[in-house]
C-alpha positions as CSV (number, residue, x, y, z in Angstrom):
1,M,4.3,-11.8,27.7
2,N,0.7,-12.6,28.6
3,T,-2.2,-12.3,26.2
4,K,-3.6,-9.3,28.0
5,K,-0.4,-7.3,27.4
6,I,-0.3,-8.3,23.8
7,T,-3.9,-7.2,23.4
8,T,-3.1,-3.9,25.0
9,A,-0.2,-3.5,22.5
10,L,-2.6,-4.3,19.6
11,I,-5.0,-1.6,20.9
12,T,-2.2,0.8,20.3
13,I,-2.2,-0.2,16.7
14,A,-6.0,-0.1,16.5
15,T,-5.7,3.5,17.9
16,S,-3.4,4.2,14.9
17,A,-6.1,2.9,12.5
18,S,-6.6,6.5,11.4
19,L,-2.9,6.6,10.4
20,L,-3.2,3.3,8.6
21,A,-6.4,4.4,6.8
22,G,-4.7,7.7,5.8
23,V,-1.5,6.1,4.3
24,A,-3.0,5.4,0.9
25,I,-4.7,8.8,0.6
26,V,-2.3,10.1,-2.0
27,P,-4.2,12.0,-4.7
28,T,-3.7,10.5,-8.1
29,T,-4.5,13.6,-10.1
30,Y,-4.2,17.3,-9.5
31,A,-6.1,20.0,-11.4
32,D,-3.1,22.3,-12.2
33,S,-5.1,24.6,-14.4
34,T,-6.9,27.9,-14.2
35,S,-10.1,28.9,-16.0
36,T,-8.3,30.9,-18.7
37,A,-10.4,32.4,-21.5
38,N,-9.0,32.2,-25.0
39,T,-7.5,35.2,-26.6
40,A,-10.3,35.4,-29.1
41,G,-12.7,35.9,-26.3
42,L,-10.9,39.2,-25.4
43,K,-12.2,40.8,-28.5
44,S,-15.8,40.4,-27.5
45,G,-17.9,40.8,-24.5
46,A,-17.5,43.7,-22.0
47,N,-15.1,46.6,-22.3
48,A,-11.4,46.1,-22.0
49,A,-11.1,47.4,-18.5
50,A,-13.7,44.9,-17.2
51,R,-12.0,42.1,-19.0
52,L,-8.6,43.0,-17.5
53,A,-10.1,43.2,-14.0
54,K,-11.7,39.8,-14.4
55,I,-8.4,38.2,-15.5
56,I,-6.5,39.9,-12.6
57,A,-9.1,38.8,-10.0
58,R,-9.0,35.2,-11.4
59,S,-5.2,35.1,-11.4
60,D,-5.0,36.5,-7.9
61,T,-7.4,33.8,-6.6
62,A,-5.4,31.1,-8.3
63,I,-2.1,32.3,-7.0
64,T,-3.3,32.9,-3.4
65,A,-4.7,29.3,-3.3
66,R,-1.4,27.9,-4.5
67,I,0.6,29.9,-2.0
68,A,-1.7,28.7,0.8
69,D,-1.3,25.1,-0.3
70,L,2.4,25.4,-0.5
71,N,2.6,26.8,3.1
72,K,0.4,24.0,4.4
73,L,2.6,21.5,2.6
74,N,5.8,22.9,4.0
75,T,4.4,22.8,7.5
76,R,3.3,19.2,7.0
77,V,6.6,18.1,5.7
78,Q,8.7,19.8,8.3
79,G,6.7,17.9,11.0
80,L,7.5,14.5,9.6
81,K,9.6,12.2,11.8
82,N,10.9,9.7,9.3
83,V,12.1,12.0,6.5
84,S,15.7,13.2,6.6
85,S,16.5,16.8,7.3
86,T,18.1,17.1,3.8
87,E,14.8,16.0,2.2
88,K,12.9,18.4,4.3
89,T,15.2,21.2,3.3
90,N,14.9,20.4,-0.3
91,I,11.1,20.5,-0.1
92,S,11.2,23.7,1.9
93,N,13.5,25.3,-0.7
94,D,11.2,24.2,-3.5
95,V,8.2,25.7,-1.7
96,Q,9.9,29.0,-1.0
97,T,11.1,29.2,-4.6
98,N,7.6,28.7,-5.9
99,I,6.1,31.1,-3.4
100,S,8.6,33.8,-4.4
101,G,7.9,33.2,-8.0
102,L,4.2,33.3,-7.6
103,T,4.3,36.4,-5.5
104,S,6.3,38.2,-8.2
105,L,4.0,36.9,-10.9
106,K,1.0,38.2,-8.9
107,A,2.6,41.6,-8.7
108,K,3.2,41.6,-12.4
109,I,-0.3,40.6,-13.3
110,D,-1.8,43.1,-10.9
111,A,0.2,45.8,-12.7
112,D,-0.8,44.7,-16.2
113,T,-2.7,47.3,-18.1
114,D,-3.5,45.2,-21.1
115,A,-5.9,42.2,-21.1
116,T,-3.9,40.2,-23.6
117,A,-0.7,40.6,-21.6
118,A,-2.6,39.7,-18.4
119,L,-4.0,36.6,-20.0
120,N,-0.5,35.5,-21.1
121,D,0.8,36.1,-17.7
122,E,-2.0,34.1,-16.2
123,K,-1.1,31.1,-18.3
124,T,2.3,31.0,-16.6
125,I,0.6,30.2,-13.3
126,T,0.3,26.6,-14.5
127,G,3.0,26.7,-17.2
128,S,5.9,27.7,-15.0
129,F,4.7,26.7,-11.5
130,R,4.0,23.0,-11.3
131,I,2.4,23.2,-7.8
132,Y,-0.3,20.6,-8.3
133,A,1.5,18.6,-10.9
134,L,4.6,17.9,-8.8
135,V,5.2,19.8,-5.6
136,V,2.0,18.9,-3.7
137,P,1.8,15.3,-4.7
138,Q,5.5,14.9,-4.0
139,G,5.0,16.2,-0.4
140,S,1.9,14.0,0.0
141,I,3.8,10.9,-0.9
142,L,6.6,11.8,1.6
143,A,3.9,12.3,4.3
144,S,2.5,8.8,3.4
145,V,6.0,7.3,3.7
146,D,6.3,8.9,7.1
147,R,3.0,7.3,8.2
148,V,4.0,3.9,6.9
149,N,7.3,4.1,8.8
150,T,5.5,5.3,12.0
151,I,3.2,2.3,11.9
152,V,6.0,-0.1,11.1
153,D,7.9,1.2,14.2
154,L,4.7,0.6,16.3
155,M,4.1,-2.9,15.0
156,T,7.7,-4.3,15.0
157,P,8.0,-4.7,18.8
158,I,4.6,-6.3,18.9
159,G,5.9,-9.0,16.7
160,S,8.7,-9.7,19.1
161,K,6.3,-9.9,22.0
162,I,4.0,-12.3,20.2
163,Q,7.0,-14.5,19.4
164,S,7.9,-14.7,23.0
165,R,4.4,-15.8,23.9
166,I,4.3,-18.4,21.1
167,T,7.7,-19.8,22.2
168,A,6.5,-20.1,25.8
169,D,3.3,-22.0,24.7
170,Q,5.4,-24.2,22.5
171,T,7.7,-25.0,25.4
172,A,4.6,-25.8,27.4
173,G,3.7,-28.5,24.8
174,K,1.0,-26.6,22.9
175,D,0.6,-26.8,19.1
176,V,1.6,-23.4,17.9
177,S,2.3,-24.2,14.3
178,A,-0.6,-22.2,12.9
179,L,0.3,-19.2,15.1
180,Q,3.9,-19.3,14.0
181,T,2.7,-19.3,10.3
182,L,0.6,-16.2,11.0
183,L,3.5,-14.5,12.8
184,S,5.9,-15.3,9.9
185,D,3.4,-13.6,7.5
186,F,3.1,-10.7,10.0
187,N,6.8,-10.1,10.0
188,S,7.0,-10.5,6.2
189,K,4.3,-7.9,5.6
190,I,5.9,-5.5,8.0
191,A,9.3,-5.9,6.3
192,D,7.8,-5.4,2.9
193,A,5.9,-2.3,4.0
194,K,9.2,-0.8,5.0
195,I,10.8,-1.7,1.6
196,Q,7.8,-0.2,-0.3
197,A,8.1,3.0,1.8
198,V,11.8,3.3,1.0
199,A,11.1,2.8,-2.7
200,A,8.4,5.4,-2.7
201,Q,10.6,7.9,-0.9
202,S,13.6,7.4,-3.1
203,G,11.5,7.6,-6.2
204,V,10.2,11.2,-5.6
205,V,12.7,13.1,-3.5
206,S,14.9,14.1,-6.5
207,L,12.1,15.1,-8.9
208,V,12.2,18.7,-10.2
209,P,9.5,20.7,-12.0
210,D,9.2,20.0,-15.7
211,Q,9.0,23.7,-16.7
212,G,7.2,22.7,-19.8
213,N,9.7,19.9,-20.8
214,K,7.6,17.0,-22.0
215,T,10.3,14.4,-21.3
216,T,10.7,15.6,-17.7
217,L,6.9,15.8,-17.3
218,A,6.5,12.2,-18.5
219,S,9.3,11.0,-16.2
220,N,7.8,12.8,-13.2
221,T,4.4,11.4,-13.9
222,A,5.8,7.9,-14.1
223,A,7.7,8.3,-10.9
224,L,4.7,9.7,-9.0
225,K,2.6,6.8,-10.3
226,A,5.1,4.2,-9.2
227,A,5.5,5.8,-5.7
228,R,1.7,5.8,-5.3
229,A,1.7,2.1,-6.2
230,N,4.4,1.5,-3.5
231,I,2.4,3.3,-0.9
232,K,-0.7,1.3,-1.8
233,T,1.2,-2.0,-1.5
234,A,2.7,-0.8,1.9
235,T,-0.8,0.0,3.1
236,N,-2.1,-3.4,2.1
237,D,0.9,-5.0,3.8
238,L,0.1,-3.2,7.1
239,Q,-3.6,-4.0,6.9
240,T,-2.7,-7.7,6.5
241,A,-0.2,-7.7,9.3
242,R,-2.7,-6.1,11.6
243,Q,-5.2,-8.9,10.7
244,D,-2.5,-11.5,11.4
245,A,-1.8,-10.0,14.8
246,K,-5.5,-10.0,15.6
247,K,-5.9,-13.6,14.6
248,I,-2.9,-14.6,16.7
249,T,-4.3,-12.8,19.7
250,Q,-7.7,-14.4,19.4
251,S,-6.1,-17.8,19.2
252,L,-3.9,-17.1,22.2
253,K,-7.0,-16.1,24.2
254,T,-8.7,-19.4,23.2
255,M,-5.7,-21.4,24.2
256,D,-5.6,-19.6,27.6
257,K,-9.3,-20.5,28.2
258,Q,-8.7,-24.1,27.2
259,S,-5.8,-24.3,29.6
260,S,-7.8,-22.7,32.4
261,T,-10.7,-25.1,31.8
262,S,-8.3,-28.1,31.7
263,S,-6.6,-27.0,34.9
264,S,-10.0,-26.6,36.7
265,A,-11.1,-30.0,35.5
266,S,-7.9,-31.6,36.7
267,S,-8.2,-29.9,40.1
268,T,-11.8,-31.2,40.5
269,V,-10.8,-34.8,39.6
270,S,-7.9,-34.7,42.0
271,Q,-10.2,-33.7,44.8
């Protein structure tokens, strides 16, 4: 494996830099709330009909946004390559359940004739449907896991190719100890990125909406936080591995130039 081919392989990884940069973009917080007015506010202000219309319009906007985000999430998850069909089905089922529930809730709110009843129904948008507290971040983490695994799959064969080149140079009598150390770190980081991705995935796939249960909410929050930390570690691993590969390639190029210069000098002397 010559240096040029290794460099070409590394360009493939560089082309995937957008993937690598995007791995850690897992939102840490989600605003799962609507701008609900308090009940006391219903007793003042405009007439009852105007208040009711305002609540209905606000609720419709919030529900429509959630349904749109759920559909985007489902499309994104179904396109993942490194997530099992079972996990995809589970996410899809959760999405469809939430969409059906939100659609029914919208119809109920739209049919409300009392502002107080409408306001109470509006509160269930966030109280009963944990779209931004669980479903969306869960899907985002799975997408990040998929990107980590995709990059690992790209980088693993590059490590094997680099090893072949280093072995060839060692056989030729060159000092490759520094390169071998870098490659060992490269392989170690790739392996750890895979481990972190598995941990992140297993930590969130079984989570269910808390439905107002504080214990479940706390458990979900802790699990999502841990998974984000796993993804961050995996991202750092991949970035370090990419730098290791870059350093190795640069050193191999330098060794090639030195060998070429040495060969030319020997040829001149022999003449």
